[in-house]
N, C-alpha and C positions, 0 to 999 in steps of 0.2 A: 310559521313565518313564511310569507310568500315572496321568494326571491325571484319569481318569474315576472313580477310587475316592475317595469322600468320607466323612468321619466325621460328616456331617450338614451342614445349612445353616449357614454361618458367620454370626455376628453382627458388629457393628462392633468391630474390635479391631486393635491394632498390636503386633507382636512384633519383637524383634531376635534374629537367629539367626546361628550361625557356619557355617563351611564344611561341617560335618557335619549341618546343618539342626537342630542342637540349640538350644533356646530359651535365650538368654542373659539377656534382659530382657523383661518384659511391660510395655509402655508404656501400653496402653489395653485395656480389656476383660479377657478371660481367655484363657489359652493355647489351650484347646480350641476357641475360636471360629475359630482359623486351622487348617484341616485340615493334616495332615502333608504332603499333596501340594503345598500352597502354600508350606510351609516349605522343601521340597526345591527348588521353583522359585526361591525367594529365594536359597538356597544356590547354585543354578546361575548366577544373576545375579552373585553374588560371585565364583565360580570362573572364570566367563568374562570377568570384568572389563569388563562392558558398562555399568556405572554405574547405569542406571535403566531401569525397564520398567513400562509401564501396559497392563493387559489386562482383559478381562472373562471371567467364568466363568458359564456358563449352567446353574446348578443349578435346583432348583425355584423358588428366589428368585434372580434374577440378582445378581451381586456384582461390584463394581469392585475391582480389585486393583492396588496401587501398591507397587513394590519399589524401594528405593534402597540402593546398596551403597557402603561406604567401603573403606578398606584391609583391615579385619579382620572386618567383620560386615555384615549386610544387614538393613534394616528392611522388613517386609512389613505393609502396612495393607490390611484388607478392609472394605468398606462395602456392605451390601445396598442394592439399588436398588428403588424402588417402580415404576419404569417404565424401559424401555430407552431409551437416548439417541436423540434425533431422531425418536422414534416408529418406529424400525426394528423389524421383527419378528426373532424368533430366526433364521429362515432367512436374512433379509437380512443379519444380522450375520455369519452363516457365509459368505455370498457375499462380503461386504466383507473378511473375513479372508483369503479366497483371492485376492482382488484384490491384496492386499498382497504375496502371493507371486508376483504377475505371471502368474497362470494365465489361459489362454484360457477362453472359455465352454465349449468342449468338455471341457477338463480339469477345470473346476469341476463340470460335469455328471457326470463320472466319479466325482469325489470324493464328491459328494452323492447319487449314484444317482438323478438326475432328468434331465429332458430339456434339451437345449441351448437350446431356445426358452424354456423356463421360466426358465433361468438368465438369458437376455437380458432377460426381463421384470423379474426381480429386480434386475439391474444398473441398468436404467432407473429403477426406484423408488429404489434407493440413491442414484444421482446426484441425483435430484430432492429427496430428503429432506435430503441433505447440502448441497444448493445448490452443486454443482460441475458442471463441464462435461465432465470426462474421467475415465477409469478411474484414470489416474495421480494426478489431483487427489484422487480419493476415497481412494486408497491413502495419500497423504500425510496427509490429514485423519485417517484411521484410526490411523496411527502416532502422529500428534501428540496425539490425544485419547484414545488407548487403546481404540479400537473394534475390538480384535482378540481373538478368542475363544481361550481355552485349555481343552482341547487343540485345536490346529488340526484342522478337519474332515479326516479321512483321513490324519492324521499330519503330521509336521514337514517332509516333503519340500517343497522350494521355499523354505524359510525359512532355509536354512543360512547365508546371508550377512547375515541380519538379526540384530538383537540377540536377538529371541525365539528364533530357531533356535540361536544360540550358547549361550544360557542353557539351553535344553532339552537340548542335547547335553552340556553340562557337568554338568547334574544327573544324567545317566545314568552318568557316570564315578565310580568309587569315589573318595571324597575322600582326600587325602593328609594331612589334618589341618592343612595350612598354607594360608593364602591365596595366590593366584597372585603370581608376580613380575611386576609390570606393566612393560610397555615404556614408555619415555619418551614423554610426550605430544608429539604432532607439533606443530610450530609452527603456530599458528592463522593463518588468512588474515584480514588486518586491513583493515576498511573505515574509511577516514578521512572525517570529516564536519565541515565548517565550519558551525556552527549558531549562530544568534542567541539563545543561551540566556538572556541577560539583556537588558533594554531593551524597546523598543517592539514587537519581533516575537517575544517570548517564546512566546506562544500558538502561533504558527506553527512555532517551533522544536520545540515539544513534538510537533506533528503529524509533522514530519520525523523526529525521533528515534524515535518509537514505530512509525512505519511501517517504518523500517529494522530496528528490533529485532524486530518481528513476523516479517519475512522471514528474518532471521538465525536466530531460534528455530525456525522451521519447517524450514529447511535443516539445521540442526544436529540436529533430531529424527530425521532420516533418515540421519544419518551424516556430515553436512557435505559437503565437496567433496573427493573422492579421499581420504577419511579424515581430512581436516583440518577442524577446527571453524572457524567464522567468528566474529569479534568486532568490535564497534563501538568506534572511538576518536573522541571528539568534541573539538572545540576551539571555544571561545566567541568569536564575532566580532560586531561591529556592522556590519551591511550597508552603512552609510554612512561608515565610518571605515577608511581605507586602512591605518593603523597596526595596527589589530587584525586585519585580514585578513593582513597580512604576518606578524604573530606567530602567527596561527592555522596558517599553512602551516608555520612553523618547528616548532610543537608536533607537528603530525601527521607531518612528515618525520622528526623525532627519534624518533617512535614506530614508525618503519619500516613505515608503512602500505603496502598493495599497490594501493590505488586511492584517489583523492581525489574527494570529492563536495561539492557545496554547493547552496544554494538560490539566491535572487536576491541580487546584490551590486551596489551602485552603482558600485564600482570593479572591474568585471568585467575591464577591460583589465589591471589589475595581477594579478588571479588567473590570467588566461590566460598572462601572461608568466612568473609563478612556476612554474606547472605545466609549461609548455613547457620551461623551463630545467632542470627536474629529470627530465623524461621519464616520470614516473609517470602512468598513465592518469587522466584527470580528467573526470568526468561531472557537469556543472552544469545548473542549471535557471534560468539568468539570463534566458531568453526575450528575447535581445537580437539584433535584426537587425544592429546595428553590428558585434557580435562575430562573428556568422555570416559577414558579408562579409569581415571580417579573416581568419578562418580559411580561407575559400575562396580568398583572394588569396595566402595563404602556406601551402599544404597540407603542405609539408615540416616547417615549424616547429610547426604545430599538429596534427600527425597523430594525436596521442594525446589530443586535447581534443574532447569530444562534448557537444553541447547536447541534453539529453534531452526537451526540449519545443519545439514550434514557436515561431517568433520573434514578438516583440511587434509587428512591422509589420502583423500581421493585425488587431490590435485596432481601430484607427480605421476602416479600410475596412468591416469587418464591422458595426461600430456603425451606420454609415450604411446599409449594405445591409439589416440586420435591421429597422431602423426604417422603411425604405422599403417593405419587405414588409408590415409591419403596416398602414401607411397605404394601400397599394395594394389590399389585400384587405378594407379597411373595418373592421379590428379596432381602429383608432385614427384619430380625425379631428382632427389638430392644427390649432390656430388660427393657427399661425405657421410660416414657412418657415425659421426660424433654428434651427440646432443649435449647441451649445457643447461644446467639449472643454477640460477643465481638467487640466493635467499637472503632474507633480512637477518643481519648478524645479531641484533640486539633482542630479538623476539625468541627467547629460549623455548617457549611453550608452543611455538609454531613448528609443526612437524612436516607438513606437505607430502608425507608418504615417500620421501626420497629413497629410503632403503628398499622399499618394495618396487619403486620405479626403476632402480638400478637392475633389479632382477628381471622386471618386465623388458627392459631395454636389451639385456643380454639374450633373453629368450627370443627376441624379435630382430636380432642382428644389429643392434646399436651398441655404442659405448657412451654411457652417461657420466659426465663429469659435473661436480658441484663446486660452485665458487661463491664468494661473498664480497661485497664492497669493502674496500680498505679505506685508508686515509683520504683517497681521492673521491670517495663517495660513488654514487650510482652513475654519474656521467663517466668517470674514469673506468668503472666496471663495464660500461657499454662499449667504450673504445677498446678495452682489453679483449672483450668478447669478439669484436669485429676482427681483431688481429688473429685470434685463434681460428676463425673461419669455421664455426660449427654449422651443421645443417639447420639447426633450429635452437632457439634459446627460450627458456621459460623464465620470466621475470617474477620471482617469488616474493612479491611485496604486496601489501594491501593498500599502499599509499600512492596517491596520484603523483606527488612530487617525485617519488622514486622512479615511477614509470616514465615520466616525462624526461627526467635527467638521463635515464638509461637509453631511451630511444634516440634522444638527441646525440648522445655520445656514440652509439652504435651506428646510426645512419651517417653521422658526420665523419666517421672513420671508414666509411665505405662498406659496412657490413652487408653481407649478401645472404644471410640465413633468415628463415622464418622467425618472426617475433611472436611470442605466445605469452600473454599476461594472465594474471589471476585477479579477479575481482575489480581492481582499481579502475579499469576502463568502463565499468558500469556507471561511474560518476560523470555527468556531462562535461564537467570542467576539463577532463583530460582531452577530449576532442577539440575543445576551444583552444587550449594552450598549445597543442601539437599541430593544429591545422591540418595541412595536407600530409604531414608526416604520420598522422594517425591512420590513414587509409591503408588497408591490407593487414593491420594488426589482428591477430587471433587472440581471443581471451576466453577464459572459462570462469564460471562461478558455481560453487556448490549449491547456491540458491539464487534464482533469478526470476524476474517477472515474466511469465509466459506470454508469448505473442498470440494468445488465443482470445476468445470472446471476453472472458473475465478480465484478462490482463489489459486488453485494449480499452475496455469500458472503464477500468480503474484509471488508466493513463489519461483518458479523456476527462474524467471528473477531476483528477489532480490538476490537469492543465487549466481547466476552467476556474478552479479554486485559487491556484497560486500563480497563474500566468506563465508557467514554464512546464515543459514535459518532465516527468520524473526520470530519475536514473533507472537502471535495469536491475537493481538488487535491493538496496536497503530501504528505499521508499516503500516497496512492496512488503518487505519483512516487517517494518514498523506498523504498517496498516494491518497486516494479517495478525500480528501479535496482539494488538488491541482487541480484535474480534475474537481471538482465541480466549483471552482472559474474560472478556465480556460474556462469552458463552458459558464459562465456568461459573461466573457470578450469577448468571440467570437461573442456575439450578442448585446453588449452594448458598450458605450464609457467607458473605464475603469476609467476615471476621474469622471464619474457621479455615485457617490456612491449610490445614491437612486435608479438608474436604475439597478445597479449590485445587490443590495439587493432585488429589485422587481423580477428580474429573478430567484434568488435563492429561493424566496418565492413561485414562480409559478411552478418551474420545479421539475421533479423527476429524480434522477440519480441512476442507479444501479451500485454500485461499488463492490469491493472485499469483503467489510464488510456488504453487503446487500444494501437496498434501502434507499435513503435520500429524505425525503419529509417534508417540513417545513411549510405547510399551516395550521397547527393547532395553537391555541393560545400558545404563548410562543416560537414559532419558534424552536421547538425541534423535533428531529427525533423520530419516533414512534417505539414501541416495538411489537414483536409478540412472543408468548410463545408456539405456536403449536395448539392453539384452535381457537376461533373466531377471526375475523379480516382478513386483507388482507396482506399476507406476501410480496406481490410485492410492497407495499408502506411502508414497515417497515424493521427493523433490528431484526433478530431472537435473542432472549435471550438464548445464547448458554451455555449449561452445558457440561463441559469437565471432563474427568478423566485421570490422568496420569497413564499409564499402561506400564510397562516394559521400562520406560524412555521416552515413546512417548505420545503425546497428542491425545486423542480420544474424538470426540464430541459424547455424549451419549443422548442429548436431545436438541431440539425437533427431533422427528423421521425423519422429512423431510430432515434434514441436517446431521443426525447422520452418522458417519463412524465407530462406535463401540457400544458395549453394556456395561452396568454397570457390574463391577466385584467387589464382596465384598472383601475389603482389608483384608490381613492376620491378622492385629492387632485388628480388630473389634470383639467385643464380639459376639460369635455365629458362627464365620467363621471357616471352616475346618482347616485353617492354624494357629489358635491361640492355643498356647500350654496349 
């Protein structure tokens, strides 16, 4: 098929064609705006049964081409571009196209009749412009966003197993006049997700759902796993209501899901028992030291239960350690030796490591007190904390509502200590609701999206897909979790739950939230705070500060993109009146 012959530069137009590339309907523009070669390509998509194809055509004016096929016809839409995507040059797009075929630099050089070193330079520029770290990631982005040139430079060799190659080959065959008989669609691989779609954690559920959907769409864009598409099945739960969690499991198991996932649940012990009872692999993000120890004590029963983030036991000790570091290097000069931790009273399985934190505090010259909201709730707890005048307060809740109420109560009562949250400020809703009151708040997460190349590229793709920037934790967890299980499915029989769990236990995956390694007792992701240990096998315990309405990672230094700034309301700061 000669895609280099054109009847002219196409304008914006949309046509529907049949298997003989004959125009059936002109939906937009005029028929002549879609060259015959692109009509034949659309017919090839129909004949090959590949469903959909996005490509670029580099004529005098570059053109975006989108083909979608149903049972009997294909729609081809062309749109001239004023500029090439991502600022890529024509040559860089040709190189990107050949990366999709999996060619080495030497093979690409042969195709393009240029030197291998020149190809290497082009590849480096492509990775930089796309914001990805590897050739494979560049290829996935190219397929997902249609950054593939037709005709492929040097011919269709190497593309035979891809949708483009199958469509090109089908377009070469004489049409029979009938659309192809399609094979039955293979059973999809189902990701089950317990999500708080209604109630206090709705904004968080949106992060979880969209992170998972983005991963599923990207995997499906390159053919799914072993030819099977992935799909998401969600069940609404209240994280604090055991009955809804029980019903949620029933809904997902009735949907015949192949893996179970969840965020944080107050009744995590119930979720563990339900998952262990049915044997379906379960990847949760409860951040629970209590459940980590339970799984470690009974590895046979919980062999298919994985905690995808480090445990909550690190929150309290690192609160003390981080503040001690600020004090010791002179970044903060507290007037008091008292620290306060306020914890969720109803979440019995949430540990926060407060007993260890108290010992850390004593060793470092602090006194740590622990409180919990009473009948007045988190707002009253904030006002009470302000009256006690501690040097700093840790807000030990995962919920945005609790943080907002506490901060408003604390600041409204004239509190002058540092405020240090856990997890909840990762959700963009918190900054929206608190407005200027959010500035200066410190917060930590045992698992957060890194501000590195992988994390920024993920955030950019998420924003393009959903029209909003992702939060700094659960969107990344959900995205990584899908890739984790997809990797296991790619090398095992998805119906063999023991084999899937075994792969998860043996493998290491570097995601946008750091590394996932489950070979320790309890099958829990490991933490790294910037000191001893191997960060390539762990997830960094990230400390952020909200500065000017933006999130900045201030610790550990390896992943920091900002430095601590003393908030204006804190005693001793230049801004406090």
